[in-house]
N, C-alpha and C positions, 0 to 999 in steps of 0.2 A: 619465402615468407615463413616466419616463425609463429607458432601458436602461443596465445596468451594463457597464463594460468587461470584457473577458475577464480573469479573474484566475486565476493558478495558483500553487501552492505545492509546493515539494519538502520532503518530510518524511522524516527519517532516524530509524529506531527501532532499539533493541537489544531483542530479545525472546529469552528462554530457553524452549526447548521440550524435551520429554522424548524425542521420537522423530520419525521422518520423517512419520508419520501426522498428528501434531499440526501440524507445519510445513506440510504440504500443506493441511490444513483451514484454518489461519490465512491462508495465501496465497489460498485460494479465497474466503474470506469478505471479505478486503480487495478482491479483484478484483470481487466481486459488487456493490460499492457503485457506484451509477449514475454518479457524477461522477468516479470513479477512472479515469484514462487509462492508466496504466502502473504495474506493480509489478515491481521487480527485486530480486535478492538481491545484496548487496554483500559483498565479502570484505575483512576487515581484515588488514593486513600485520603 
């Protein structure tokens, strides 16, 4: 069995939420995925 090279991907998503509670829950669920290294919130100009 050969080992795979380290592979990473940057994913940008636009998600509409109703309130801060939904936002916090969504971010928490994404961060809880084992292979997720970092979650950041971007700001559009």
